[in-house]
C-alpha positions as CSV (number, residue, x, y, z in Angstrom):
1,M,0.0,0.0,0.1
2,T,1.3,3.4,-0.9
3,L,1.9,6.1,1.7
4,N,-0.6,8.3,-0.1
5,K,-3.3,5.7,-0.1
6,R,-2.7,4.9,3.5
7,Q,-3.0,8.5,4.5
8,T,-6.2,8.8,2.7
9,I,-7.6,5.8,4.4
10,E,-6.5,7.1,7.8
11,S,-7.9,10.5,7.2
12,N,-11.3,9.1,5.8
13,W,-11.5,6.9,9.0
14,R,-10.6,9.8,11.3
15,C,-12.9,12.3,9.9
16,G,-15.9,10.0,9.3
17,H,-15.7,9.8,5.5
18,H,-16.4,6.2,5.1
19,G,-19.3,4.1,4.4
20,L,-20.4,1.6,6.9
21,Q,-21.9,-1.7,6.0
22,R,-22.8,-4.4,8.5
23,I,-22.6,-8.0,8.3
24,H,-25.1,-9.9,10.4
25,C,-23.0,-12.8,11.4
26,H,-24.6,-13.7,14.5
27,S,-26.4,-16.9,15.2
28,E,-28.5,-18.1,18.1
29,T,-25.5,-19.1,20.0
30,S,-22.9,-16.6,18.8
31,K,-21.8,-13.9,20.9
32,G,-19.3,-12.3,18.7
33,V,-16.6,-12.3,16.0
34,Y,-13.1,-13.0,17.4
35,C,-11.0,-12.9,14.1
36,L,-11.3,-12.1,10.4
37,Q,-9.3,-11.9,7.2
38,Y,-10.6,-10.5,3.9
39,D,-9.5,-9.7,0.2
40,D,-11.3,-8.2,-2.8
41,E,-13.9,-11.0,-3.1
42,K,-14.5,-12.5,0.4
43,I,-14.4,-12.1,4.2
44,I,-13.6,-15.1,6.5
45,S,-14.7,-14.8,10.1
46,G,-14.0,-17.0,13.2
47,L,-16.8,-16.8,15.6
48,R,-17.5,-17.3,19.2
49,D,-20.0,-20.0,18.1
50,N,-17.2,-22.4,17.0
51,T,-17.8,-21.7,13.4
52,I,-15.8,-20.2,10.6
53,K,-18.0,-18.4,8.1
54,I,-17.2,-17.4,4.3
55,W,-18.8,-14.1,3.2
56,D,-19.3,-12.6,-0.3
57,K,-17.6,-9.2,0.2
58,N,-19.8,-7.5,-2.4
59,T,-23.3,-8.8,-1.4
60,L,-22.4,-9.5,2.4
61,E,-24.0,-12.9,2.1
62,C,-22.9,-15.9,4.0
63,K,-21.8,-18.5,1.5
64,N,-20.2,-21.1,3.5
65,V,-20.1,-22.2,7.3
66,L,-17.3,-24.4,8.4
67,T,-17.8,-26.4,11.7
68,G,-15.5,-28.9,13.6
69,H,-14.0,-26.8,16.4
70,T,-15.7,-27.5,19.9
71,G,-14.5,-23.9,21.1
72,S,-14.4,-20.4,20.0
73,V,-12.4,-19.8,16.8
74,L,-9.8,-17.4,18.0
75,C,-7.5,-17.1,15.0
76,L,-7.3,-17.9,11.4
77,Q,-5.2,-17.5,8.1
78,Y,-6.0,-18.5,4.6
79,D,-4.4,-18.6,1.2
80,D,-5.7,-19.9,-2.1
81,K,-5.1,-23.6,-0.8
82,V,-5.8,-23.8,2.9
83,I,-7.6,-22.2,5.8
84,I,-5.9,-22.7,9.2
85,T,-7.6,-21.8,12.2
86,G,-6.9,-22.1,16.0
87,S,-9.6,-22.5,18.6
88,S,-10.1,-22.3,22.4
89,D,-10.7,-26.2,22.3
90,S,-6.8,-26.4,21.9
91,T,-6.8,-27.7,18.3
92,V,-5.4,-26.1,15.1
93,R,-7.4,-27.1,12.0
94,C,-6.0,-27.1,8.5
95,V,-8.8,-27.1,5.8
96,L,-7.9,-27.8,2.3
97,V,-9.8,-25.6,-0.1
98,F,-10.8,-27.0,-3.5
99,I,-12.1,-24.2,-5.8
100,C,-15.1,-24.9,-7.7
101,R,-15.7,-21.8,-10.0
102,S,-15.1,-19.3,-7.2
103,W,-13.9,-19.1,-3.6
104,L,-17.1,-18.5,-2.4
105,N,-18.5,-21.9,-3.7
106,V,-15.8,-24.2,-2.4
107,A,-15.5,-27.9,-1.4
108,L,-13.7,-28.2,1.7
109,G,-11.9,-31.1,3.3
110,V,-10.1,-31.4,6.6
111,A,-6.4,-31.9,6.1
112,A,-5.3,-32.2,9.7
113,V,-6.3,-31.5,13.2
114,Y,-3.5,-30.7,15.6
115,K,-3.5,-30.7,19.3
116,P,-0.5,-29.2,20.5
117,R,1.0,-30.7,23.7
118,W,3.0,-28.1,25.8
119,V,6.0,-29.4,27.7
C-alpha cells in the first residue's frame, strides 16, 4: 500500500468519511466475532459459536459455514489452498480448499487436526 493511499484511508477513518456496511454474522449461540481476514472477493470470520463463516464481500451474504471446532475460533489465516484456524478447544485445524468456480463456492476437506502438547 502506498503512503498516499494509507494517509487517505486514515484521514477518511478519522473524519468519518467512510461508508459503514454491517454483516449480520450472529447466530442463536454466537456472541461475537473473534477474528477475520479479507480480500477483494471474500471475508472469512472466526466466531465465538465455534464456526468459520465465508462471506461474499460484495453482497455481504454468508456463502459457507465451516464447523468442527468445539471451542471459539480465536485466529485464522488463509491462502488460495488452505484455511488454518486455532480454537479455544486447543486444536489447530487445516482445511484444504478445492476451488469450484469461485472461492465462495468451495468444496472443503479437513487436512489435519493438531492438538499441540505443551511441555
